BATOR-44078 format. One record per residue (C-alpha): residue in one letter; x, y, z; residue number from 1. Coordinates in Angstrom, 2 decimals. Layout:
residues N
> code_c1_c2_c3_pos
> A_X_Y_Z_NUM
...
END
This chain:
residues 603
> code_c1_c2_c3_pos
> M_0.00_0.00_0.00_1
> H_2.86_2.36_0.80_2
> S_4.38_1.82_-2.65_3
> S_1.00_2.41_-4.32_4
> F_0.65_5.79_-2.63_5
> L_4.20_6.71_-3.67_6
> V_3.38_6.00_-7.33_7
> L_0.06_7.83_-7.05_8
> R_1.81_10.88_-5.56_9
> T_4.20_11.02_-8.54_10
> V_1.32_10.87_-11.01_11
> L_-0.58_13.57_-9.14_12
> S_2.53_15.78_-9.03_13
> V_2.85_15.64_-12.81_14
> G_-0.82_16.55_-13.13_15
> V_-0.44_19.46_-10.74_16
> A_2.57_20.76_-12.71_17
> K_0.58_20.68_-15.97_18
> L_-2.41_22.37_-14.33_19
> D_-0.11_25.05_-12.96_20
> G_1.02_25.98_-16.46_21
> R_-2.58_25.99_-17.74_22
> L_-3.70_28.39_-15.04_23
> V_-0.86_30.80_-15.84_24
> R_-1.72_30.58_-19.55_25
> D_-5.33_31.50_-18.80_26
> I_-4.18_34.46_-16.73_27
> V_-1.91_35.71_-19.50_28
> S_-4.69_35.19_-22.06_29
> A_-7.21_36.93_-19.77_30
> D_-9.57_33.97_-20.29_31
> G_-11.71_34.19_-17.16_32
> T_-13.98_31.26_-17.93_33
> S_-11.13_28.86_-18.63_34
> F_-9.29_30.15_-15.58_35
> L_-12.25_29.47_-13.27_36
> K_-12.59_25.94_-14.68_37
> G_-8.89_25.34_-14.09_38
> L_-9.12_26.72_-10.60_39
> G_-12.01_24.41_-9.84_40
> L_-10.02_21.48_-11.19_41
> W_-7.14_22.61_-8.95_42
> F_-9.31_22.30_-5.84_43
> I_-10.58_18.92_-6.97_44
> L_-7.03_17.66_-7.55_45
> A_-5.96_19.04_-4.18_46
> V_-8.15_16.57_-2.29_47
> P_-6.43_13.32_-3.43_48
> S_-3.04_15.05_-3.43_49
> T_-3.23_16.12_0.21_50
> Y_-4.67_12.77_1.25_51
> T_-1.89_10.96_-0.59_52
> N_0.79_13.03_1.12_53
> T_-0.75_12.41_4.52_54
> M_-1.06_8.68_3.94_55
> I_2.54_8.44_2.74_56
> H_3.77_9.85_6.06_57
> H_1.29_7.74_8.00_58
> L_2.19_4.50_6.24_59
> Q_5.89_5.25_6.60_60
> A_5.40_5.59_10.36_61
> K_3.28_2.44_10.43_62
> L_5.97_0.56_8.49_63
> S_8.55_1.63_11.04_64
> L_6.33_0.64_13.96_65
> R_5.41_-2.73_12.48_66
> L_9.06_-3.54_11.77_67
> R_10.00_-2.47_15.30_68
> T_7.27_-4.68_16.77_69
> K_8.54_-7.73_14.91_70
> L_12.19_-7.06_15.79_71
> T_11.31_-6.35_19.43_72
> R_9.36_-9.58_19.80_73
> Y_12.15_-11.51_18.12_74
> T_14.85_-10.03_20.39_75
> H_12.64_-10.53_23.48_76
> D_12.34_-14.22_22.64_77
> L_16.11_-14.45_22.22_78
> Y_17.15_-12.26_25.14_79
> L_14.64_-13.29_27.82_80
> S_14.99_-17.00_27.23_81
> S_14.44_-19.60_29.92_82
> A_16.87_-22.28_31.04_83
> P_19.07_-23.70_29.63_84
> D_19.69_-20.58_27.47_85
> L_19.54_-17.74_30.04_86
> R_20.92_-15.27_27.48_87
> Y_19.86_-12.23_29.51_88
> Y_22.26_-13.39_32.22_89
> R_25.12_-14.51_29.98_90
> V_25.16_-11.85_27.23_91
> G_27.28_-9.43_29.27_92
> Q_29.70_-11.86_30.90_93
> E_30.13_-14.43_28.13_94
> G_29.09_-12.36_25.10_95
> G_30.97_-9.23_26.18_96
> L_28.04_-7.01_25.15_97
> D_27.26_-4.05_27.42_98
> G_24.21_-1.81_27.38_99
> V_21.82_-4.37_25.94_100
> D_18.85_-2.22_26.99_101
> Q_20.12_0.52_24.66_102
> Y_20.35_-1.94_21.79_103
> I_16.84_-3.30_22.27_104
> T_15.08_0.01_22.95_105
> S_16.78_2.96_21.24_106
> D_18.81_1.25_18.52_107
> I_15.99_-0.91_17.18_108
> S_13.70_2.13_17.14_109
> A_16.28_4.25_15.30_110
> F_16.95_1.44_12.81_111
> C_13.25_1.04_11.97_112
> D_12.78_4.80_11.55_113
> A_15.82_5.07_9.29_114
> F_14.78_2.05_7.23_115
> S_11.26_3.35_6.60_116
> Q_12.60_6.80_5.65_117
> V_15.17_5.41_3.23_118
> Y_12.49_3.25_1.63_119
> G_10.32_6.29_0.88_120
> N_13.15_8.62_-0.11_121
> V_14.69_6.21_-2.59_122
> L_11.46_5.11_-4.28_123
> K_9.80_8.51_-4.28_124
> P_11.62_11.36_-6.02_125
> S_9.69_14.22_-4.55_126
> L_7.75_16.43_-6.95_127
> D_6.30_18.66_-4.24_128
> L_4.98_22.08_-5.11_129
> F_6.70_25.30_-4.10_130
> F_5.01_28.48_-3.08_131
> F_5.62_31.69_-4.99_132
> T_5.29_34.00_-2.03_133
> S_8.40_36.03_-2.87_134
> Q_7.21_36.58_-6.44_135
> L_3.68_37.45_-5.35_136
> S_4.96_40.04_-2.90_137
> R_6.80_41.87_-5.73_138
> T_3.78_42.01_-8.04_139
> L_0.78_42.45_-5.76_140
> G_1.53_45.85_-4.28_141
> V_0.44_47.12_-0.86_142
> R_-3.19_46.04_-1.08_143
> G_-2.35_42.59_-2.39_144
> T_0.37_42.10_0.23_145
> L_-2.08_43.02_2.99_146
> L_-4.56_40.52_1.60_147
> L_-1.78_37.93_1.48_148
> F_-0.91_38.49_5.14_149
> L_-4.62_38.27_5.93_150
> N_-4.53_34.85_4.30_151
> Y_-1.57_33.90_6.52_152
> Y_-3.49_35.07_9.60_153
> A_-6.51_33.00_8.62_154
> T_-4.24_30.00_8.07_155
> V_-2.77_30.35_11.56_156
> K_-6.26_30.51_13.05_157
> I_-7.40_27.42_11.16_158
> L_-4.34_25.37_12.08_159
> R_-4.48_26.45_15.72_160
> A_-8.12_25.38_15.89_161
> V_-7.38_21.88_14.59_162
> T_-4.04_21.33_16.34_163
> P_-4.22_18.52_18.96_164
> A_-2.45_18.66_22.32_165
> F_0.83_17.34_20.92_166
> G_2.72_18.43_24.05_167
> R_0.64_16.24_26.34_168
> L_0.70_13.33_23.89_169
> A_4.49_13.58_23.62_170
> A_4.82_13.66_27.43_171
> V_2.74_10.50_27.78_172
> E_4.75_8.81_25.02_173
> A_8.01_9.73_26.75_174
> R_6.72_8.36_30.05_175
> L_5.64_5.05_28.50_176
> E_8.95_4.82_26.62_177
> G_10.78_5.44_29.89_178
> E_8.80_2.73_31.68_179
> Y_9.56_0.23_28.97_180
> R_13.25_1.09_28.91_181
> A_13.43_1.04_32.72_182
> G_11.93_-2.45_32.70_183
> M_14.54_-3.62_30.23_184
> G_17.26_-2.03_32.36_185
> R_15.87_-3.71_35.45_186
> V_16.38_-7.15_33.90_187
> G_19.94_-6.18_33.01_188
> R_20.72_-4.99_36.53_189
> E_19.04_-7.91_38.25_190
> S_19.96_-10.57_35.71_191
> E_21.54_-12.94_38.21_192
> E_18.59_-12.86_40.59_193
> V_16.16_-13.39_37.70_194
> A_18.33_-16.23_36.41_195
> F_18.38_-17.94_39.80_196
> Y_14.57_-17.96_39.73_197
> N_14.56_-18.81_36.00_198
> G_12.29_-15.80_35.60_199
> G_13.06_-15.06_31.95_200
> P_9.59_-15.98_30.65_201
> R_7.91_-13.95_33.41_202
> E_10.08_-10.92_32.67_203
> R_9.34_-11.30_28.96_204
> E_5.62_-11.19_29.77_205
> I_6.02_-8.04_31.90_206
> L_8.11_-6.24_29.30_207
> W_5.84_-7.23_26.43_208
> R_2.85_-5.84_28.35_209
> A_4.70_-2.53_28.84_210
> Y_5.60_-2.42_25.17_211
> R_1.98_-3.05_24.10_212
> R_0.86_-0.08_26.23_213
> L_3.45_2.07_24.45_214
> V_2.40_0.86_21.00_215
> K_-1.28_1.47_21.75_216
> H_-0.54_5.09_22.68_217
> I_1.67_5.65_19.61_218
> N_-1.05_4.28_17.34_219
> S_-3.56_6.71_18.85_220
> I_-1.15_9.59_18.11_221
> Y_-0.81_8.50_14.49_222
> K_-4.60_8.48_14.05_223
> I_-4.81_12.01_15.44_224
> R_-2.04_13.19_13.14_225
> I_-3.81_11.99_9.98_226
> A_-6.56_14.62_10.19_227
> Y_-4.19_17.38_11.31_228
> E_-1.53_16.76_8.66_229
> W_-4.17_16.45_5.97_230
> T_-5.61_19.84_6.94_231
> E_-2.14_21.39_7.23_232
> D_-1.08_20.07_3.84_233
> Y_-4.26_21.25_2.16_234
> V_-4.16_24.75_3.64_235
> I_-0.46_25.52_3.22_236
> K_0.25_23.90_-0.13_237
> Y_-2.98_24.49_-2.02_238
> L_-5.02_27.21_-0.35_239
> W_-2.00_29.53_-0.29_240
> S_-1.23_28.78_-3.96_241
> A_-4.88_29.34_-4.97_242
> A_-4.93_32.63_-3.05_243
> G_-1.77_33.74_-4.83_244
> Y_-3.24_32.91_-8.25_245
> A_-6.45_34.75_-7.39_246
> L_-4.57_37.84_-6.23_247
> I_-2.58_37.86_-9.46_248
> A_-5.55_37.09_-11.70_249
> V_-7.87_39.85_-10.48_250
> P_-5.74_42.85_-11.55_251
> V_-4.68_41.19_-14.79_252
> L_-8.24_40.35_-15.81_253
> L_-9.53_43.79_-14.92_254
> T_-6.73_45.43_-16.90_255
> R_-7.43_43.17_-19.87_256
> R_-11.10_44.19_-19.93_257
> R_-10.24_47.85_-19.87_258
> N_-7.78_47.39_-22.70_259
> V_-10.35_45.57_-24.83_260
> A_-12.92_48.31_-24.23_261
> I_-10.68_51.12_-25.50_262
> Q_-9.09_49.31_-28.45_263
> T_-9.72_51.14_-31.82_264
> G_-7.41_49.27_-34.21_265
> S_-7.40_45.77_-35.65_266
> A_-7.51_43.10_-33.00_267
> S_-6.50_39.99_-35.00_268
> G_-2.77_40.67_-34.94_269
> E_-2.79_41.57_-31.29_270
> R_-4.81_38.46_-30.48_271
> S_-2.30_36.29_-32.31_272
> I_0.53_37.86_-30.38_273
> D_-1.39_37.33_-27.12_274
> D_-1.96_33.66_-27.94_275
> Q_1.72_33.12_-28.68_276
> V_2.72_34.80_-25.42_277
> A_0.18_32.73_-23.50_278
> N_1.37_29.45_-25.03_279
> R_5.01_30.28_-24.41_280
> T_4.17_31.24_-20.82_281
> E_2.31_27.96_-20.25_282
> T_5.25_25.96_-21.59_283
> Y_7.70_27.92_-19.49_284
> I_5.75_27.61_-16.25_285
> S_5.13_23.87_-16.68_286
> S_8.77_23.19_-17.58_287
> R_10.00_25.32_-14.72_288
> R_7.78_23.46_-12.27_289
> L_8.98_20.08_-13.46_290
> L_12.63_21.15_-13.39_291
> L_12.29_22.42_-9.84_292
> S_10.64_19.20_-8.83_293
> L_13.40_17.21_-10.52_294
> A_16.05_19.22_-8.67_295
> D_14.23_18.55_-5.43_296
> A_14.21_14.84_-6.25_297
> G_17.97_14.95_-6.76_298
> G_18.40_16.65_-3.42_299
> R_16.31_13.99_-1.72_300
> L_18.37_11.26_-3.32_301
> M_21.50_12.91_-1.94_302
> Y_19.91_12.96_1.48_303
> A_18.92_9.34_0.96_304
> Y_22.57_8.46_0.46_305
> K_23.38_10.00_3.81_306
> D_20.44_8.16_5.34_307
> L_21.76_4.92_3.86_308
> L_25.09_5.47_5.59_309
> E_23.32_6.05_8.90_310
> L_21.19_2.98_8.28_311
> A_24.33_0.94_7.65_312
> G_25.71_1.96_11.06_313
> L_22.45_1.06_12.80_314
> T_22.35_-2.23_10.92_315
> T_25.82_-3.04_12.25_316
> R_24.69_-2.45_15.83_317
> L_21.57_-4.55_15.32_318
> Y_23.63_-7.34_13.76_319
> T_26.04_-7.21_16.72_320
> L_23.16_-7.69_19.13_321
> L_21.50_-10.55_17.26_322
> S_24.74_-12.36_16.41_323
> T_25.89_-12.18_20.03_324
> L_22.59_-13.58_21.29_325
> H_22.70_-16.39_18.72_326
> S_26.33_-17.21_19.61_327
> L_25.36_-18.12_23.19_328
> K_24.68_-21.82_22.97_329
> P_22.36_-23.49_25.49_330
> L_24.01_-24.52_28.73_331
> P_24.39_-28.26_29.27_332
> T_21.50_-29.76_31.23_333
> P_22.66_-31.60_34.39_334
> A_21.59_-35.16_34.89_335
> D_18.46_-35.54_37.05_336
> E_18.75_-38.41_39.52_337
> G_15.86_-37.47_41.76_338
> D_16.55_-36.18_45.27_339
> V_20.31_-35.80_44.80_340
> V_22.61_-32.82_44.27_341
> A_26.09_-34.00_43.35_342
> L_29.27_-32.51_41.93_343
> S_31.96_-34.84_40.72_344
> E_35.50_-33.55_40.01_345
> V_34.15_-30.12_39.01_346
> D_36.32_-27.07_38.44_347
> V_34.35_-23.99_39.50_348
> S_35.47_-21.25_37.11_349
> V_34.38_-17.79_36.04_350
> P_33.15_-18.21_32.44_351
> A_35.46_-16.95_29.71_352
> N_34.14_-14.05_27.67_353
> S_34.91_-12.72_24.21_354
> V_37.47_-10.26_25.67_355
> T_39.63_-12.35_27.99_356
> G_38.96_-15.78_26.51_357
> V_40.46_-17.45_29.61_358
> P_38.33_-18.78_32.50_359
> L_39.43_-18.04_36.07_360
> V_39.44_-21.19_38.23_361
> L_38.22_-20.58_41.80_362
> V_37.78_-24.13_43.14_363
> R_39.41_-27.22_41.71_364
> K_38.08_-30.79_41.55_365
> L_35.13_-30.15_43.84_366
> S_33.21_-33.32_44.70_367
> L_30.21_-33.66_46.99_368
> S_26.93_-35.53_47.15_369
> L_23.81_-34.46_49.00_370
> R_20.65_-36.48_49.43_371
> A_17.36_-35.27_50.83_372
> G_17.82_-34.10_54.43_373
> E_21.61_-33.82_54.22_374
> H_21.95_-30.09_54.79_375
> L_25.21_-28.44_53.73_376
> M_26.86_-25.22_54.86_377
> I_29.45_-23.53_52.63_378
> T_31.86_-21.10_54.25_379
> G_35.08_-19.29_53.47_380
> S_36.48_-15.80_53.14_381
> N_34.92_-13.18_50.89_382
> G_35.62_-13.63_47.21_383
> V_36.86_-17.22_47.38_384
> G_34.04_-18.62_45.20_385
> K_31.17_-19.56_47.53_386
> T_28.53_-17.99_45.30_387
> A_30.28_-19.45_42.27_388
> V_29.52_-22.92_43.65_389
> A_25.84_-21.92_43.89_390
> R_25.89_-20.78_40.26_391
> V_27.28_-24.12_39.14_392
> I_24.66_-26.00_41.16_393
> A_21.88_-23.81_39.75_394
> G_23.12_-24.30_36.18_395
> L_24.08_-20.66_35.54_396
> W_27.71_-21.59_35.03_397
> T_29.01_-24.62_33.19_398
> A_31.01_-27.20_35.11_399
> Q_34.65_-27.08_33.96_400
> G_37.52_-29.53_34.11_401
> G_35.50_-32.45_32.74_402
> G_33.42_-32.70_35.90_403
> E_29.75_-33.62_36.15_404
> V_26.82_-31.98_37.91_405
> R_23.66_-33.81_38.94_406
> R_20.62_-32.12_40.41_407
> P_16.80_-32.26_40.30_408
> S_15.28_-30.29_37.43_409
> G_12.17_-28.13_37.20_410
> K_10.61_-25.66_39.61_411
> K_10.60_-28.24_42.39_412
> G_14.27_-29.03_41.91_413
> V_16.78_-26.42_43.07_414
> L_15.89_-22.85_44.02_415
> V_18.62_-20.30_44.72_416
> V_17.90_-17.32_47.01_417
> P_20.52_-14.57_46.59_418
> Q_21.55_-12.10_49.26_419
> R_19.91_-9.22_47.39_420
> S_16.35_-10.38_46.87_421
> Y_14.79_-9.40_43.57_422
> M_11.53_-7.44_43.78_423
> V_9.44_-7.94_40.65_424
> A_7.30_-5.18_39.13_425
> G_3.80_-6.06_40.32_426
> T_1.58_-6.51_43.34_427
> L_2.44_-7.66_46.84_428
> L_1.14_-11.11_45.92_429
> D_3.49_-11.22_42.92_430
> Q_6.46_-10.80_45.27_431
> I_5.67_-14.11_46.96_432
> I_4.73_-16.25_43.96_433
> Y_7.50_-15.01_41.60_434
> P_8.33_-16.21_38.97_435
> D_4.76_-17.54_38.71_436
> S_2.06_-15.16_37.46_437
> Y_-1.32_-14.53_39.06_438
> P_-3.20_-16.79_36.56_439
> E_-0.76_-19.59_37.41_440
> F_-1.43_-18.93_41.10_441
> L_-5.16_-19.35_40.53_442
> E_-4.67_-22.49_38.43_443
> S_-2.56_-24.07_41.17_444
> G_-5.47_-23.91_43.63_445
> R_-3.42_-22.07_46.23_446
> T_-5.25_-19.62_48.48_447
> H_-4.54_-16.29_50.15_448
> E_-4.78_-18.05_53.50_449
> E_-1.77_-20.17_52.54_450
> L_0.11_-17.03_51.63_451
> M_-0.71_-15.52_55.03_452
> E_0.68_-18.64_56.71_453
> I_3.87_-18.27_54.65_454
> L_4.20_-14.61_55.61_455
> A_3.65_-15.52_59.26_456
> A_6.48_-18.06_59.01_457
> V_8.87_-15.29_57.92_458
> N_7.46_-12.72_60.34_459
> L_5.84_-10.60_57.56_460
> A_2.17_-11.19_58.35_461
> Y_1.70_-7.46_58.84_462
> L_2.57_-6.53_55.25_463
> P_-0.87_-6.93_53.56_464
> G_-2.48_-4.71_56.20_465
> R_0.29_-2.15_56.17_466
> E_0.58_-1.85_52.38_467
> G_-3.12_-1.96_51.49_468
> G_-3.79_-5.56_50.48_469
> W_-2.51_-8.20_48.10_470
> S_-3.25_-6.22_44.92_471
> T_-1.27_-3.13_45.92_472
> R_1.32_-2.05_43.34_473
> K_4.40_-0.24_44.57_474
> E_8.13_0.05_43.92_475
> W_8.78_-2.75_46.39_476
> R_12.56_-2.55_46.28_477
> D_12.21_0.93_47.79_478
> V_9.24_0.20_50.08_479
> L_10.61_-2.88_51.84_480
> S_13.64_-2.76_54.11_481
> G_16.66_-4.95_53.57_482
> G_15.52_-7.46_56.19_483
> E_11.98_-7.52_54.79_484
> K_13.26_-8.17_51.28_485
> Q_15.40_-11.04_52.53_486
> R_12.46_-12.54_54.41_487
> M_10.37_-12.17_51.24_488
> G_13.00_-14.26_49.46_489
> M_12.53_-16.99_52.08_490
> A_8.75_-16.70_51.62_491
> R_9.24_-17.63_47.96_492
> V_11.15_-20.72_49.06_493
> F_8.26_-21.78_51.28_494
> Y_5.72_-21.06_48.53_495
> H_7.48_-23.08_45.82_496
> G_8.71_-25.84_48.17_497
> P_11.78_-27.01_46.19_498
> K_13.66_-30.16_47.04_499
> F_16.87_-28.16_47.54_500
> A_17.25_-24.49_48.44_501
> V_20.56_-22.69_48.07_502
> L_20.57_-19.79_50.56_503
> D_23.35_-17.37_49.58_504
> E_23.72_-15.01_52.57_505
> C_19.98_-14.44_52.21_506
> T_19.40_-13.88_55.95_507
> S_22.34_-11.60_56.69_508
> A_19.99_-8.68_57.50_509
> V_17.59_-10.80_59.59_510
> S_17.75_-11.13_63.37_511
> S_19.05_-14.44_64.70_512
> D_15.76_-15.49_66.34_513
> V_13.70_-14.98_63.15_514
> E_16.48_-16.57_61.13_515
> G_16.37_-19.66_63.32_516
> R_12.59_-20.01_63.00_517
> M_12.83_-19.77_59.20_518
> Y_15.50_-22.48_59.07_519
> E_13.45_-24.77_61.28_520
> H_10.35_-24.16_59.14_521
> A_12.25_-24.93_55.93_522
> K_13.47_-28.21_57.37_523
> S_9.95_-29.10_58.54_524
> L_8.75_-28.65_54.93_525
> G_11.30_-31.22_53.75_526
> I_13.54_-28.70_52.01_527
> T_17.21_-29.63_51.96_528
> L_19.29_-26.53_52.71_529
> I_22.57_-25.51_51.10_530
> T_23.60_-22.41_53.04_531
> I_26.35_-19.98_52.07_532
> S_27.19_-17.96_55.16_533
> L_29.91_-16.82_57.54_534
> R_27.63_-17.04_60.59_535
> P_28.79_-19.83_62.92_536
> S_25.36_-19.81_64.57_537
> L_23.84_-21.42_61.46_538
> M_26.08_-24.44_61.66_539
> K_23.67_-26.30_63.94_540
> Y_21.10_-26.56_61.15_541
> H_23.48_-28.48_58.85_542
> M_25.13_-31.85_58.69_543
> Q_28.12_-31.09_56.45_544
> L_30.52_-28.18_56.22_545
> L_32.28_-27.22_52.96_546
> T_35.16_-24.79_53.52_547
> I_36.69_-23.06_50.51_548
> N_40.21_-22.03_51.38_549
> G_40.67_-19.41_48.67_550
> D_44.31_-20.21_47.93_551
> S_45.98_-20.35_44.53_552
> Q_45.42_-24.12_44.35_553
> G_41.62_-23.78_44.69_554
> S_41.64_-26.18_47.64_555
> W_38.65_-27.05_49.82_556
> T_37.65_-29.33_52.67_557
> L_34.39_-31.16_53.33_558
> A_33.60_-32.46_56.81_559
> R_30.60_-33.63_58.80_560
> V_29.50_-31.26_61.54_561
> G_28.70_-34.01_64.07_562
> T_25.75_-34.96_66.21_563
> A_23.05_-32.54_67.26_564
> E_24.46_-32.37_70.83_565
> E_27.93_-31.60_69.53_566
> R_26.60_-28.93_67.24_567
> M_24.67_-27.31_70.09_568
> G_27.76_-27.44_72.33_569
> I_29.85_-25.76_69.64_570
> D_27.16_-23.17_69.25_571
> R_27.14_-22.41_72.99_572
> E_30.91_-22.07_72.95_573
> I_30.73_-19.69_69.99_574
> V_28.16_-17.55_71.80_575
> A_30.37_-17.42_74.91_576
> L_33.39_-16.41_72.86_577
> E_31.38_-13.70_71.11_578
> E_30.28_-12.35_74.52_579
> R_33.88_-12.27_75.74_580
> L_35.00_-10.53_72.55_581
> A_32.34_-7.90_73.15_582
> E_34.09_-7.07_76.44_583
> V_37.46_-6.43_74.79_584
> A_36.66_-2.75_74.22_585
> G_36.01_-2.28_77.96_586
> W_39.23_-4.01_78.88_587
> E_41.22_-1.79_76.50_588
> R_39.60_1.30_77.96_589
> R_40.51_0.15_81.51_590
> V_44.14_-0.46_80.47_591
> K_44.39_3.10_79.16_592
> E_42.95_4.48_82.40_593
> L_45.48_2.53_84.47_594
> A_48.36_3.63_82.21_595
> K_47.29_7.23_82.57_596
> A_47.06_6.93_86.35_597
> L_50.53_5.38_86.56_598
> S_52.05_8.14_84.45_599
> V_50.61_10.80_86.79_600
> Q_52.09_9.06_89.87_601
> E_55.56_8.90_88.30_602
> Q_55.50_12.67_87.70_603
END
């Protein structure tokens, strides 16, 4: 349809150029009847011409939007992929691509706009009409110029009356564009947390909903612009030209009548001369109009060349994005042997990216096997690779060194809770059931009473009353405190009930008494715990202790904690030592007081 309107506009432009010459010929010939017929034909031709121009711009914008929609959906499917792809998590670290949100939002939009403009500019050499305002002002005189400015004033009034509230529409568009881009940026910032929950499909649903809201608003703007641009095109291009012809024709016709009335000699020779002048004038005006239009077409083609260069740059960026996403092969799927998490001779390494190309080994030849109920605690200094072990268990990182990973698959397999709990965009209920959606919550048959029991288990039963109910929408990462967000992460564990839960410092901001109740509740639900922590007080809830030494050899030790009585005795000793350490500051202060007193006595 776009191409059809481009061809139609070219045909109409040729017709307008010919009609322009005919009108000038009639003016020179002082043929009022023929001039009025031509002027009527001008107004008739103006209707399809203005509509064609408006539809060309509208269809060009629609082409850009449709192309952007297809590319956006395609990149969403690639980027926000579920396990074992997890491209949204791996594209920065393994693919070496930064600022993916810029690629998917701004660059795709700019590419589609540039492509649609180049398409129209190359296929459509513009034969637009030009106004003759400068010429009219030299020939009309004072009265004609005043009438011309009166025409301009009327035009301003007409256009102001039909102009929509473009400022408000643009503000709403900018807000919706910002929300969509912020959502894409949120996935980039929180990619690890989303990957631990395997929340790619849920995030894709949220972002696609935000994009549909933006597209709906943009489509409404385009519909409003059709009527306005049609009116603007008609008034400026054709009403102004018709007014200029009328202002020129009136004095010429009146002068011609006076000359005919006072003529006394032969009129045949003069009429022949007038006809020749009129024909030459018609040919000149038509040729001049076509030449000007041809020059304009050449200028547009030159601009199209520049647009092609810009399009080539945008195409390169788009190709970089898509090729990087396609280069990330699916992660290997660990073997599922039921209620077992096992690592056999696994090197835990930071994945190699396109820049360094060399993985960094943190732990070498790690081997362990956990069955249901065999709770494990992982400890070690900061930065030695504790969280890296969790990433390997969760399937975010590939096991290196020829080792093998076995773990339960699916939502009920392994769930990782990071230290910084991810707060999804949605209601209070969505925070608990994430990455499930509300329709999935209803299909599961779960009830709000169950959710209240879960919140009570993590000491958050007051939240629905405080925040206004389950359907309240807020920026939860700002509303909830650090401890509340960590307890919300534990609430998700209780809601999903996985076989194994990897708790990566996810209770560091929670008081010890609430922390203990949550651990006991998790064990009562049959969840096997793999805890990453430096808190000795948590040791009593586990049966094995994995210590990562953090040396250059990547060494580690795995030992059983002991019986429950031994674990409780160790815990009491730790508490006593912590109490004695708390008194050190008082002892140091007393030593200084004694030293000061002794120095005074010596003086």
